[in-house]
N, C-alpha and C positions, 0 to 999 in steps of 0.2 A: 470528421472534425478531429484535429490533432488534440488529443487530451493532454493537458498540461498538469497532470497529477504528479505530486512529488513522489518519486520512487528512488530507492537506493541501488537497485539492481544487485543487491548484495554487496555493493562497493562501499557503502557507508554503514557503519554499525548502528543498529537501531538503539535508541535510548528510551528507556521506560519513563513514563510520566508519573510523578508521584500522585497517589490517590488522595483526594480531599477527605474521604471518609474511610471506607474499608477497601483495602487493596485486593486485587484478584488473588494474589498469593495468600492473603489471609483467608479468603473464602475457600481456597483450595485446601488449606491446612485444616479448617473446620470441617470441610466436606470429607476429607480423608478420615478424620477422626470419627465422623458419623457413619462412615462406610466400613467399619470393622475395627477401628482402633479403640479398644476399651481402656480401662485404667491400667491394664498390664502393658499396653503398648506405649504408654507415656514414659518419658524420661524420668529418672528418679529425682532429678533436680527440680525444685519448685521455685518459681519466680514470684508468684503471687497467689493468694487464695481469694476467690470471689464467692462469697457465701460458702457453699459446700464444694464448689468446683475449683480445681487447680489450673493455673497457667504455668507451663513449664519452660525451662530454658530451651528445650528441644523445639517447642513451638516458635519461640523468638528466633532461634537460629534458622529455622525453616524459612521464615519470612526474610530475614536478613540476607540470606544467601541469594535471594532473588532481587535484591536492590542493587542497581548498578553503581559502580564507581564510588563505593564507600571506602574511604581511606582508613588505615589502621587506627589512627588517632580519633576517628569519628565513630568507631564501633560502639563504644560505651553509650554515647549520646543517642545514636540511632537505635540501640537496643532498648533504651528507656522509652523512646518515642513509640516503638513497636509495642512494648509492653502496655503502655497506656491505651493504645488503640485496641489491643486484644482484650483489655479489661472492659472497655466500652462495648466491644462486640459481645463479650460473654454476658454482660448485663442485658444486652438486647436479646440475645439467644434465650436467656432464662425467662425474660418477660414474654417472649413469643411462645415459649413452651407452656407457660402459665395460661396463656390465652388459647392454647392448643392450635396455634398457627402452623406448627410443624406437621400437623395432620391434614392441613388444607390440601386438597387434591392438586391445586396448582403448584404449591410449594413442593409437594412430593414429586411431581413431574419434573420440576426444575432440578431437584436434587438428583433424580435418576438420570436426567439428561447430562448434567455436569459430571456425574460419576462415569458415564459411558465415554464422555469426551476425554476425561483424565486417563482412563484405562487405555483408550485407543491411542492417545498421545504417548503413553508409556511404551506401547508396542512399537510405534514409529521411532521413538528415541532409541529403543533397544536395537532395532534393526539398523537404524542410521549409524549407530556406533560401530558397526562392522564395515562401514565404507572406508576405503583406502584414501589416504591423503594425496592430493595432486602432486605430481612430480615437478621438479624445477623446469623441465621442458614444457609441461602443460601450462604452467604459470606464465612462462615467457611467451608461449604461443598466444595465450589469451591477451596478454598485454599488446603484442604486435598486431593481433587481429582486430583490436578495438582502439585505433588511434584517436578517435573522437572522444573516448573516455580518458585517455592517458596522455600519450605523446603530443597530441594536438588538442588537448582539452581546452575548452573555452567557457567563459561565463557569458550567457546570452541575455540581451535585453529584447524581449519579444512583445509585439503588439498583435493581438488577435481580434478579428472582427467576424462575428457570426451573423450571417444575413439570412433572413427568412425569404425563401424564393422557391419557385417551382422549377423543375428540370428544364422547361423550355425557356426559362429566363436566364439560365446560367451563362450562355454565350454573350448575351447583352451586358451582363455584369462584368464578365471578363474583358470585354471591349472597353468598358468604362475604366476599368482598373488599369489597363495598358495605356489608355490615353491620358490618364491623370499623371501630373508631374509630382504631385505631393499627395500624401495620405489625406490631409484635410480636403483637398480638391476632390478626391474620390468619394469621401464621406458626404460632401455636399451634393455630388451627383446622385448618390443613393437617396438622399433626402428629397431631392427634386422629383425623383421618380417614385416617391412614397414607399421605398423599401424600408422595412423595419430591420433594425440591426442592434446589436449590443457589442460593446468593445471592452477589452481589458488589457492591462499592461502588466508584465511580470518579468522578474529577473530570475533565471534558472541556471544553475551550473550543469555541466554535461550529465553528471550522475543523477540529477533530479528530473531528467527527461526520460520518458519511457524509451526503452531500447529500440522498439519498432518505429519510433519517430526520430530518434537521434540521428540516424544516418542521413535522412533527408535534410534535417535542420543543419547538420554539420557541413553540408555541401553549400549552404547559402553564404554569400558574402554580405557584408553590411549593406542594408538598403534593398536587398532582394526579398522576394515573397514566395509563398507557396499557396496555391488555391486547391481546395479539396471539397468534394461533395460530402454532405452529412444528412441525416434523416430529415432535418428541417430546412435544408437549403444549402448554403455554402459557408465554408470557413476560410478566411484569408489570414494567413500568418505572416507578419512582417518581422524581419530581423532589423530592429532599429539600430543595434550596435552590439559589439561583442569585445571581449577582452581575453587574450590568451593567458592561460594559467596551466601549463603542462605539468604532469606528474611523472617522475622517473619510475623505472621499474622497481627500484628499491623501495620507493615511497608507496607504490601501489601493491607490492607483493603481499603483505598481510591480508589486505582486503580481498584481493583476487583469490588467495588461497582459501579464505573462509567462504567466498561465494561459490567457488568450484566444489568445495567439500559439501556445502549445503545442497547444491544442485545434484551432486552424486547421491546424497542421502535421500533426496526427494525421488530420484529415479528408482532407487532400490525399493522404496515403499510402494511406489506406483506399480512397479513390476510384480511385487509380491501380492499386492491387492488384486491385480489382474489375474494372476495365477489362481488365487483363492476363489475369485468369482467364476473362473472357468471350471473349477472343480466342485463348486458348491451347487446344491440344489436350491434354486431361487424361484419361488412361485409368486407371481403377482395376483392380487385378489381384487374383485370388484371393479371399479372404474379404472384402477391402475392396470388390471389385466387387459382391459380393452385398449388402453393407451399403448401397452407393451406390444400387443399383437397387431396394431395398426401399422400401415406402411410408413417408413421413415419420411417425415415431412421434408420438403425441400428447404435448403437454408434460407434464412431471411434475406430478402432482397437487399443488395448492397447499394449504397448511394450512387447516383449517376457519376460516372468517372469524369473528372475535369482535368485538363492538362496541367501538369506540374510546371508552372512557368519558371521554376528555378533552373530547369534544364536549358532555358534560353535566357542567358543573363541580360541581353539587351531588352527583352520583353519583361523581365522580372525585376526591374529596378525601379524603385519609387522612394521619394523622400519620406521619412517617418513623420508622424504627427506627435504633438505633445500629448501628455496623459489626459488632459481635460477634454480634448476633442475626440479621443477614441472612446470615451465612456458614454457619449450621448448618441442615442439613436432615435429613429422616427417612432415615437410612442413607447420606446423601451428604455428604461434607465438601468 
């Protein structure tokens, strides 16, 4: 099944979602303080006192630096909001300590786990900082190698039908699909034969489609479809319509540069981790030792292959359905 999860491929900048209560950054700040930052590690500037504990400007700045798109004129207001959240958090921490919740084994385990993640991330960031920036030639090559993302970028109106079926039923479904002149006609044929299905409609820009699916989808013309096997049956993806919205190399350059740099950083970390694993003494114990010594299992069986009808435009064209008809299936809503 072609997964339509939203992804940026590194081409769109991720935007952090404001937390309703305590942000991850605030948790990280408190955790870092708990992992070795005593009173001497605090900045000398005090923003507020909560009973006997201080909240410092340093703590506020730590959180503020991790909030995206804060304009200079918004810094003061944002700082006050962060301070209020830190005060609420400090009161919660003090109450938890009074109740000795900080000694609860589950809490201790969570703190240790978060501490390990923070330290490991610091190593990855440190190593990633040594990665070289992509050259103009590398950026241009990536742009030219991915026309579906840039020069031929489109906004896709997609209709997906997931059908419950056994492999020996695939060919019959494919025949029904090719015989149908419209998508509603195909859906009625499925209902007549008691096939269960569920449909959805979505609008996705090129960068919101997983790269391993984009090439196939970008080759579709409006009205064409792709049929693929999935673990539960078949997935039929129709391109109901599309709109061209190309991006120039100049427009795409910052995002491509960031994507290639992040990719290079990830490769550096993966290579270093592999080297450390090769040189480390790793001993599996108990049931994990048994699993490690067992022969490698064969890969999970892949869905039965079904011809990609997009390669045959005459066979792969069908009129789309309206959104209401694609959402109704035999016993599945």
